[in-house]
MARTIDO-807658 format. One line per field, with one value per residue (C-alpha): residue number from 1; z, y, x; residue in three letters; chain. Coordinates in steps of 0.5 Angstrom, whole numbers. Each point is the difference from the previous one (the first is absolute). Example, Ala and Ser with C-alpha at 12.3 -4.5 7.8 and 13.67 -1.06 7.14 Angstrom:
2
num = [1/2]
z = [16/-2]
y = [-9/7]
x = [25/2]
residuo = [ALA/SER]
cadena = [A/A]
***
This chain:
350
num = [1/2/3/4/5/6/7/8/9/10/11/12/13/14/15/16/17/18/19/20/21/22/23/24/25/26/27/28/29/30/31/32/33/34/35/36/37/38/39/40/41/42/43/44/45/46/47/48/49/50/51/52/53/54/55/56/57/58/59/60/61/62/63/64/65/66/67/68/69/70/71/72/73/74/75/76/77/78/79/80/81/82/83/84/85/86/87/88/89/90/91/92/93/94/95/96/97/98/99/100/101/102/103/104/105/106/107/108/109/110/111/112/113/114/115/116/117/118/119/120/121/122/123/124/125/126/127/128/129/130/131/132/133/134/135/136/137/138/139/140/141/142/143/144/145/146/147/148/149/150/151/152/153/154/155/156/157/158/159/160/161/162/163/164/165/166/167/168/169/170/171/172/173/174/175/176/177/178/179/180/181/182/183/184/185/186/187/188/189/190/191/192/193/194/195/196/197/198/199/200/201/202/203/204/205/206/207/208/209/210/211/212/213/214/215/216/217/218/219/220/221/222/223/224/225/226/227/228/229/230/231/232/233/234/235/236/237/238/239/240/241/242/243/244/245/246/247/248/249/250/251/252/253/254/255/256/257/258/259/260/261/262/263/264/265/266/267/268/269/270/271/272/273/274/275/276/277/278/279/280/281/282/283/284/285/286/287/288/289/290/291/292/293/294/295/296/297/298/299/300/301/302/303/304/305/306/307/308/309/310/311/312/313/314/315/316/317/318/319/320/321/322/323/324/325/326/327/328/329/330/331/332/333/334/335/336/337/338/339/340/341/342/343/344/345/346/347/348/349/350]
z = [1/1/-7/-4/5/-1/-7/-1/4/-5/-6/2/3/-7/-3/5/0/-4/3/2/-1/-2/6/6/1/4/-2/-3/1/3/8/-2/-3/6/4/-4/-1/8/1/-2/4/-2/-4/-4/-2/-6/-3/1/-3/-6/-2/1/-4/-5/-1/1/-6/-5/3/3/-5/0/-4/-5/-1/-1/-5/-4/0/-3/-6/-1/0/-4/-5/0/-6/2/5/-3/-8/-4/0/9/-2/-4/4/6/-1/0/6/7/6/6/7/3/6/6/5/0/-4/-4/-6/1/1/-5/-5/2/-1/-7/-3/3/-4/-5/-1/1/-4/-6/0/1/5/2/1/7/-1/-6/-3/-7/-6/5/-3/5/9/4/6/3/7/3/2/0/5/2/-6/5/0/-8/-1/5/-4/-7/3/3/-6/-4/4/2/-6/-6/-5/-7/-3/-5/2/4/7/2/7/1/5/3/3/1/3/-4/5/-1/-7/-3/5/-1/-8/-1/5/-3/-7/2/4/-6/-5/2/-5/-4/2/-1/5/1/6/-1/5/0/6/1/7/0/6/-3/3/-7/-3/2/4/2/3/0/8/6/3/6/0/6/7/7/5/1/5/-4/-7/4/3/-7/-3/6/-1/-8/2/5/-6/-6/6/1/-7/-3/-5/-3/1/-3/5/-1/-6/-2/-2/-8/-3/-5/1/-3/3/0/-3/6/5/0/2/2/7/1/-3/7/4/-2/-1/8/3/-3/1/8/0/-4/5/6/-3/-1/8/2/2/-4/-6/-1/-6/-4/-6/3/-1/2/-7/-2/-1/-4/0/1/6/-2/4/-5/-7/0/-6/0/-5/2/-4/3/2/3/3/0/6/-4/2/7/5/3/-6/1/7/5/0/0/6/5/6/2/5/-6/-4/-6/3/1/-7/-4/-7/-6/-4/4/-4/-3/3/-5/0/-3]
y = [0/5/-2/3/6/2/-1/4/5/0/0/7/4/-2/3/7/1/6/3/7/1/7/1/-4/-5/-4/-8/-4/-6/-7/3/5/-5/-4/5/2/-7/-2/5/-6/-6/-5/-5/6/2/-5/2/7/0/-4/4/6/-2/-2/6/5/-5/3/7/2/5/1/5/-5/-1/6/2/-6/3/7/-4/-3/7/2/-5/0/4/3/4/1/-1/-3/4/2/4/4/0/2/8/0/-4/4/-5/3/1/2/-4/3/-3/-6/-2/-5/3/5/-6/-4/6/0/-6/0/5/-2/-7/3/5/-6/-6/4/7/5/4/1/6/1/8/3/1/2/-4/-6/-5/-5/0/-6/-1/-5/-4/-7/-2/2/-2/5/4/7/2/0/4/5/0/1/6/3/0/2/5/4/-2/0/-6/2/-2/-5/-5/-7/-2/-7/-3/-5/-5/-5/-4/2/-3/2/0/7/0/2/6/2/0/4/5/1/1/5/5/-2/2/7/1/-5/-5/-8/-5/-6/-4/-6/-5/-6/-4/1/-4/-1/3/2/-2/-1/-5/-7/-2/-3/8/2/3/-3/0/-4/-5/-1/-1/2/-3/6/5/6/-2/-1/8/2/-3/2/8/-2/-1/6/4/-2/0/7/3/-4/-2/-8/-3/-6/-6/-6/-3/-6/-7/-1/-4/-2/-4/6/4/7/-2/5/-6/-7/-4/3/-4/4/6/0/-2/6/5/-1/0/8/1/-1/2/7/0/0/6/4/-1/3/7/6/-5/3/3/-3/-1/-5/-7/-7/-1/7/7/0/6/-5/-4/-6/-4/3/1/-6/1/-2/4/3/2/1/7/0/-6/3/1/-3/-6/-4/3/-5/0/8/3/1/3/-4/5/0/-3/-5/5/5/-1/0/-6/-5/-2/-1/0/-4/6/6/6/7/5/5/6/6]
x = [0/6/4/-8/0/7/0/-6/2/7/-5/-4/6/3/-5/-1/8/0/-6/0/8/-2/-2/4/5/-4/1/-6/4/-3/0/-4/-5/1/-2/-6/-3/0/-4/-5/-2/5/-6/-1/7/2/-7/1/7/-2/-6/4/7/-6/-3/7/3/-7/-2/7/3/8/4/2/-8/-2/6/-2/-8/4/2/-7/-3/6/-2/-8/-2/-7/5/6/-2/4/6/1/6/-3/-7/4/0/-8/0/0/0/-4/3/-6/-2/-3/2/6/7/-3/0/6/4/-2/0/7/2/-3/3/7/-2/-2/6/6/-4/-3/4/-7/-1/-8/-3/-3/-2/-1/-8/3/-2/-2/-6/1/0/3/-3/5/-2/1/-7/-6/-4/-7/3/-2/7/0/-7/2/7/-3/-5/5/4/-6/-2/6/6/-4/2/1/-7/-2/5/1/0/4/-1/5/1/4/-7/-6/-7/-5/-7/0/2/-5/-2/7/0/-7/3/6/-3/-6/5/5/-5/1/6/-2/5/0/1/3/2/5/3/5/-4/-7/-4/-7/-4/-6/-6/-4/4/1/6/5/2/8/-1/1/-7/-1/-5/-5/3/-3/6/5/-1/3/-4/-6/0/2/-7/-4/3/-1/-8/0/2/-5/-6/4/0/-5/5/1/7/4/0/4/1/-5/4/0/-5/6/7/3/4/4/8/3/-2/3/-6/-8/3/6/-4/-6/6/4/-5/-3/7/1/-7/1/8/-5/-5/5/3/-6/-1/6/0/1/-3/-7/1/-7/3/5/-2/3/0/3/-3/-7/-5/-6/-3/5/5/5/2/5/5/6/4/7/6/8/-2/-7/-6/-7/-3/-6/3/-1/3/3/5/2/-3/5/8/5/4/-5/0/-6/-2/-2/-7/5/4/-5/0/7/-2/3/-1/1/-4/3/-6/-3/3/-3]
residuo = [MET/MET/ASN/LEU/VAL/GLN/LYS/LEU/GLU/GLU/SER/ILE/ALA/ASP/LYS/ILE/LYS/ASN/TYR/GLN/LYS/HIS/LEU/ASN/ASP/TRP/LYS/PHE/ASP/ASP/ALA/HIS/VAL/ASP/LYS/TRP/ILE/ASN/GLN/PHE/PRO/VAL/ASP/GLU/ARG/ILE/ILE/VAL/LEU/THR/GLU/THR/ASP/ASN/LEU/LEU/ALA/GLN/ASN/TYR/MET/SER/LYS/ARG/ASN/ILE/LYS/GLU/PHE/PHE/ASP/GLU/ILE/TRP/SER/THR/GLU/GLU/ILE/MET/GLY/THR/SER/PRO/ARG/LEU/SER/MET/ASP/LYS/ILE/GLN/PHE/LEU/ASN/ILE/GLN/GLY/ARG/GLY/ASN/SER/GLN/ARG/ARG/LEU/VAL/ASP/LEU/LEU/GLU/LYS/GLN/TYR/LEU/LYS/THR/LYS/GLY/VAL/ALA/ILE/ASN/ARG/GLU/ASN/HIS/PHE/ASN/ILE/ASN/ARG/TYR/ILE/TYR/LEU/ASP/ASP/CYS/MET/PHE/THR/GLY/PHE/ARG/LEU/ILE/LYS/ASP/ILE/ASN/ASP/TRP/ILE/ASP/HIS/MET/HIS/PRO/ASN/LYS/ASN/THR/GLN/LEU/ASP/VAL/ILE/PHE/LEU/GLY/LYS/TYR/ASN/GLY/ASN/TYR/ASN/TYR/VAL/PHE/LYS/GLN/LEU/GLN/LYS/LYS/CYS/SER/GLU/ARG/ARG/ILE/ASN/VAL/ASP/ILE/TYR/ASN/MET/TYR/GLU/TYR/ASN/ASN/ASP/LEU/GLN/SER/MET/PRO/PRO/TYR/ASP/VAL/LEU/TRP/PRO/GLN/TYR/MET/GLU/ASP/ASP/GLU/TYR/VAL/ASN/ALA/PHE/VAL/LYS/GLU/MET/GLU/GLU/GLN/LYS/LYS/ASN/THR/GLY/LYS/GLY/GLY/LEU/GLY/PHE/ARG/ASN/PRO/TYR/LEU/THR/LYS/GLU/GLU/SER/ASN/LEU/PHE/THR/SER/SER/GLN/ASN/ARG/ILE/ILE/PHE/GLU/LYS/ALA/LEU/LEU/LYS/LYS/GLY/ALA/TYR/ILE/CYS/SER/LEU/PRO/GLN/CYS/ARG/ASN/GLU/ARG/LEU/LYS/PRO/MET/GLY/TYR/SER/HIS/ILE/ILE/SER/LEU/GLY/PHE/GLY/ALA/PHE/PHE/ALA/THR/CYS/TYR/ASN/ILE/SER/ASN/ASN/CYS/PRO/LEU/ALA/PHE/TRP/TRP/GLY/ASN/MET/GLN/SER/SER/SER/SER/GLU/THR/LEU/GLY/LYS/TRP/TYR/PRO/LEU/LEU/PRO/ARG/GLU/VAL/HIS/GLN/GLN]
cadena = [A/A/A/A/A/A/A/A/A/A/A/A/A/A/A/A/A/A/A/A/A/A/A/A/A/A/A/A/A/A/A/A/A/A/A/A/A/A/A/A/A/A/A/A/A/A/A/A/A/A/A/A/A/A/A/A/A/A/A/A/A/A/A/A/A/A/A/A/A/A/A/A/A/A/A/A/A/A/A/A/A/A/A/A/A/A/A/A/A/A/A/A/A/A/A/A/A/A/A/A/A/A/A/A/A/A/A/A/A/A/A/A/A/A/A/A/A/A/A/A/A/A/A/A/A/A/A/A/A/A/A/A/A/A/A/A/A/A/A/A/A/A/A/A/A/A/A/A/A/A/A/A/A/A/A/A/A/A/A/A/A/A/A/A/A/A/A/A/A/A/A/A/A/A/A/A/A/A/A/A/A/A/A/A/A/A/A/A/A/A/A/A/A/A/A/A/A/A/A/A/A/A/A/A/A/A/A/A/A/A/A/A/A/A/A/A/A/A/A/A/A/A/A/A/A/A/A/A/A/A/A/A/A/A/A/A/A/A/A/A/A/A/A/A/A/A/A/A/A/A/A/A/A/A/A/A/A/A/A/A/A/A/A/A/A/A/A/A/A/A/A/A/A/A/A/A/A/A/A/A/A/A/A/A/A/A/A/A/A/A/A/A/A/A/A/A/A/A/A/A/A/A/A/A/A/A/A/A/A/A/A/A/A/A/A/A/A/A/A/A/A/A/A/A/A/A/A/A/A/A/A/A/A/A/A/A/A/A/A/A/A/A/A/A/A/A/A/A/A/A]
***
């Protein structure tokens, strides 16, 4: 058993060894992974490690993965045309994100990549003679930030009329896609700008479509005091606000399962393990933010968004708290020291 645990810890550590190297010199090694996993009960550790390793293999974007994505953009004729070097003179890469650093970092990296490998510079500021704008970011979750960024861009920066806006993501959760796309079309029509959205990976969290769903969404459980307390708060919130909510995931009627998990049975155990630890975190003092949910930030009454998408730069707060909440350097007497994160988050700065 110990050999398997060590093997999984080493595999996870190898995937995240370069995480946040731009920020600090912390070691994300097997000892770090061991400290994180030891917060879970012994009988859950192998499954939590197995599923985490599988998620990282698919949804953790290293710098190399990102650069490969940039090469795909370069070779996409719908975006770059038949002669990308000639097209670059009429393309502007936007840097308009109101919060966070993800867009700036990606555009910085793309600029260096294209200059080194293609011998061309990108335009980030000049509107003159531009007929195509590119909004680049790591992942779309709800899409609300994208809508706000584009609204502000149209209202305050007055982009050229009769042009094209390409929104490009590494990953996209499709649950809110139709709403987001319609909002972008409506706003961009003010400047007669056509909009398209591209992505490398797509994850199904659209409840109007058939399962399986590509999010961490636990099935029913009632044998944990912290989960029970959180569910009770959800019910009280629904009663007080008159709003509906999204509770536990119903078992699938088919045997088909999301590729994000190694098996349906492992998924059930894994999701419940994350839920229990997330509910514990939500119970701590100073964790009374109504959007903070065990399975990640969410605007609705729910257990949380349940995403899993991370880059070498950061992890989204839409992911379960057990992955990112807490401070590696805080003492256990402090609130942020009561949980040790696998992938500590860089908090957005205005």
